[in-house]
N, C-alpha and C positions, 0 to 999 in steps of 0.2 A: 653812187648805188650802185648794188649789185644788179646784175640785169637775170632774167628769169632764163632756166636751162635750155629752154626751145628757143632762145634768141643765138644766131650764131656770131661768135668773134673770131676774126680771121687771127691766123698763128702768129703773126707780127703785130698784130695791134697793141698799143700801149696799154697796160692795164692800170687804172688808178688804185691807189691806195692812200692811206691817212697820212697826212702831214700835218706838224704843230704849225699854229698861225705864228706870223712874224713878229707880231707883238702880243705881250701877255696883257690884259686889261688891268686897270689898277683895281685894289682892293674894294670892296662894296661892302657897305653896311645898309642898316632900314632907319639910320634915324632920319627923321624928316621936320622941318622948320616948327611945324605944329605941334609936334609930340610934348607932352608935359613931361618935364624931368623928374618931377617927384610923384608922378601918378595923378589920377584923379584927385580933383580935391573933394574933401569931405565937409560935412557939416550941415546945420538946420537948412531943409528945404532945398537940398541939392538933390535929393533923389539916390537913387542906388544902382551904379554903372553895373554893365555885364555885356555880355556878348549877344548877340541875336535876338535881342529882347522882343521885337515882333512877332517872333515865333509864335509867344503866348496866347496873340488873338486867333493865330491858326487852330490852338487848341481848344479854345472855347466852345466849339461845336460840340464837341465832346461829352459836356455837360447838359446840352439841352433839354435831355430828359430827366436828370438827376435835380435841378436847380429849383427849389421850392420858395417862390416868390409870395409874400403878405401883399394884400389889396394896398394898391397905392405905390407900390413899389417900382421902379422900370429898371427892365432887364438891360437896358444900355450903361445904366449907372451902376448898377449890380456888377456886371462883368469889367467895366473899368476899374472900380475899385479892387476889385478880388485879382486882377492882372496885377494891378500895381502890387498888391501883396505878394502875389507868386514871384513877381520880379524881384521885390527883395529877399525872398527866400533862396531865389537861384544864384543872384549876388553873393549871398553868404558863401555859399559852396562854388563860387566862380565859375560859374557855368551858365548856358543857355537855359532857358527855362523848358520843364517837362511837365507832364500830366499831374505828376505829385506834386509840384508847386501850386498849380491851380486849385488842386484837391484842397491843399492846406488854406487857401483864400477863401475859399466858400464854405470851407467846414469850420473855420474861427469864427465866422459871421452867423453859423447855423442855417446856410444855405441848402445844405445837404438834408437839413432836418425837416419833417413835414410839420411838427410843431415845437418849433423853440420856445425857450422859456420868453416872458413877457418883456422881461427886463433886456434880454439880448435885441429883441423886437423894436423896441425902443430905442436902443443904442443905433442899431442898423438905419432907424428913421430918420437919426438925427446926421449920421455919418454920410449914407450914401445919395443924398438928395442933390442931383445935379452935378456929382463930380465927374463924369463923363464930357462935360462941357469943359474947354480950354481954360475960361477964366474961373474956373473953380480947381486951381491946380493946388493952392494953399490948403484946402478941404480934404483934397485928396491925399496930399501930404501927413495931414492929420490923421486921416483914415489909418493909412499905412502904419504911422506911429503906434496906433493903438494893437499892434500886434506885436510884443516884444521879439526880440532875435532868438532867445532861448527857447521860444513856443515854435519859431520857424526851424529850428535845428532838429526839433524831434522828428523821428520817422513818421510814416504815414500811418502806421497801426499805433505807435504811441499816442500820435496826435487823435485819433479814434476813440482810443481808450480813454484818454483825457476828457474828451468832449462827452463821453457817456456817462463818465462820472461827475464831472462838473462843466456844465457847456460855458459857464462864463470866466473860466478858467484862462481860456485861450486868447481873450483878448482884456485890455484893461480901460478902464473910464477914460473917456477922450479928455475930462477937464484935469484927472490925475496924473 
């Protein structure tokens, strides 16, 4: 390590310099025993994998003053359901969730609208009840499946425009 200029070094002192290590280490790669050779499994009720998914719950507070709940709706359930939709959208793009993913989730079910259509309210009541609880995972997956991937691939502007023209077009019927 170099010494500062104010430290005196004798004229006969041996100066250290770089030298190569005696042994070159073996080649290293990032393969680990737990890695999946074919990537993450896909299929029914397996969710949508993506990086840093917990960050979506950190973004929920940005919607505190925008989310409009009907009577009887639980904010915890609404946030859990919309975060799950946001994570599906983020995984489609292969990235961590961002605020636009959450907006897509809230918008798809009319939570950003003060007066959503009655049919959408009825759909929300059925889909969101209790999804924040871990033992309702299958219900949460059903909720996420109601928002098709082509809808989630829309830009935020396209999503808003589509909701304004036809609010029910962003989700499909849970039975269908």
